[in-house]
C-alpha positions in Angstrom: 0.1 0.0 -0.3 1.1 3.4 -0.9 0.7 6.3 1.4 -0.1 9.8 -0.4 -0.8 13.3 0.6 -2.2 12.0 3.8 -4.3 9.0 2.3 -3.9 5.3 1.6 -3.9 4.3 -1.7 -4.8 0.7 -2.3 -2.6 -0.2 -5.3 -5.5 -3.5 -6.0 -8.5 -1.1 -6.1 -9.9 -1.4 -2.4 -10.6 1.9 -2.4 -12.8 1.9 -5.4 -14.6 -0.5 -3.5 -15.0 1.6 -0.1 -15.9 4.5 -2.2 -18.6 2.2 -3.9 -19.9 1.0 -0.3 -19.3 4.6 0.9 -21.4 5.9 -1.9 -24.1 3.3 -1.1 -24.8 4.0 2.1 -25.2 7.3 1.6 -27.9 6.9 -0.7 -29.2 4.2 1.5 -29.5 7.1 4.5 -30.6 9.4 2.1 -33.4 7.1 1.4 -34.1 6.2 5.3 -34.7 10.2 5.7 -37.3 10.5 2.9 -38.7 7.7 4.3 -39.3 9.1 7.6 -40.0 12.4 6.2 -43.0 10.9 4.8 -44.0 8.8 7.7 -43.9 12.2 10.0 -46.7 13.6 7.5 -48.3 11.0 6.8 -48.6 9.6 10.4 -50.0 13.4 11.2 -52.4 12.5 8.9 -53.6 9.2 10.0 -54.1 10.6 13.7 -56.5 13.1 12.3 -58.6 10.4 10.9 -58.5 8.1 14.5 -61.9 7.6 15.8 -60.8 8.7 19.3 -58.7 10.2 21.6 -56.4 7.3 22.6 -56.0 5.9 19.5 -54.7 9.2 17.9 -52.1 9.7 20.9 -50.3 6.5 20.3 -50.0 7.3 16.2 -48.5 11.0 17.4 -46.1 9.1 19.8 -44.9 7.1 16.8 -44.6 10.2 14.3 -42.4 11.4 17.3 -40.2 8.2 16.9 -40.1 9.1 13.5 -39.0 12.4 13.7 -36.5 10.9 15.8 -35.1 8.6 13.3 -35.2 11.3 11.2 -33.1 13.2 13.3 -30.4 10.7 13.7 -30.1 9.7 10.1 -30.0 13.5 9.4 -26.8 13.2 11.7 -25.7 10.2 10.2 -25.8 11.7 6.7 -24.4 14.8 7.5 -21.4 13.0 9.1 -21.1 11.3 6.0 -21.4 13.9 3.4 -20.4 17.2 5.4 -24.1 18.6 4.0 -27.7 18.5 5.2 -29.7 16.3 3.3 -32.6 17.5 1.3 -35.3 15.4 2.2 -38.5 14.8 0.1 -42.0 13.1 0.1 -41.8 9.4 -1.3 -46.0 8.8 -1.1 -48.8 10.2 -1.3 -50.5 10.4 2.2 -54.5 11.3 1.7 -55.9 8.2 2.7 -59.7 7.9 1.8 -60.5 6.3 5.1 -58.6 5.4 8.4 -58.4 2.1 7.9 -56.6 2.8 4.7 -54.1 4.8 6.2 -53.7 2.1 8.9 -53.4 -0.7 5.9 -50.9 1.9 4.3 -48.4 2.1 7.9 -48.4 -1.3 8.3 -47.0 -2.2 5.0 -45.0 0.6 5.1 -43.4 -0.2 8.5 -42.9 -3.8 7.7 -41.3 -2.9 4.3 -38.9 -0.6 6.7 -37.9 -3.6 8.9 -36.3 -5.5 6.2 -34.6 -2.0 4.3 -33.5 -0.9 8.1 -32.1 -4.6 8.2 -30.1 -4.1 5.2 -28.6 -1.2 5.7 -27.7 -2.3 9.3 -25.8 -5.5 8.2 -23.7 -4.0 5.1 -22.6 -0.8 7.2 -19.0 -1.2 8.8 -19.7 2.0 11.5 -20.7 0.3 14.4 -22.6 3.6 15.6 -24.9 3.3 11.9 -25.6 0.1 12.7 -26.7 0.6 16.0 -29.0 3.6 15.0 -30.7 1.4 12.3 -31.1 -1.3 14.5 -33.2 1.0 17.1 -34.7 2.0 14.1 -36.1 -1.8 13.4 -37.4 -2.2 16.7 -39.3 1.5 16.9 -40.6 0.3 13.2 -41.6 -3.0 14.4 -43.4 -1.5 17.5 -45.3 0.5 15.4 -46.2 -1.8 13.0 -47.6 -4.0 16.0 -50.0 -1.1 17.4 -51.1 -0.4 13.5 -52.5 -3.5 13.0 -53.8 -3.6 16.6 -55.8 -0.7 15.9 -57.1 -2.1 12.5 -58.0 -5.4 14.2 -60.3 -3.5 16.0 -61.5 -1.6 13.6 -62.7 -4.9 11.6 -63.7 -6.6 14.8 
């Protein structure tokens, strides 16, 4: 391995692999940020449709978890890139019914669990792995709440 201008350069191409992995991680973190940003907006809309105060309060608590994830992933993105992300909505969340909103939320949470596990498994950095695994636990918990509310609706 050569050492030039303060960085190691792998003669056999490992630096290119590392750069590709970093680029992939940045894209994944950006996707997570957009997903959390969307969830925050969607769960605000869903809470407004809740049939009672208890469900509304629980959905807003879930939204607060999503805000924490958004903030954590934003810090990770900033540490990887030196920039602030430009979050954008990735889904439309105007539900025609509370049940439809719950179904959307359950599916979204479960897909997010799979994605976050993939990110955690591929991340070399322990802090990033830990952040995504913590979010996985929260997302699973959210899915259970949404499923509980949906089952209650359908009796």
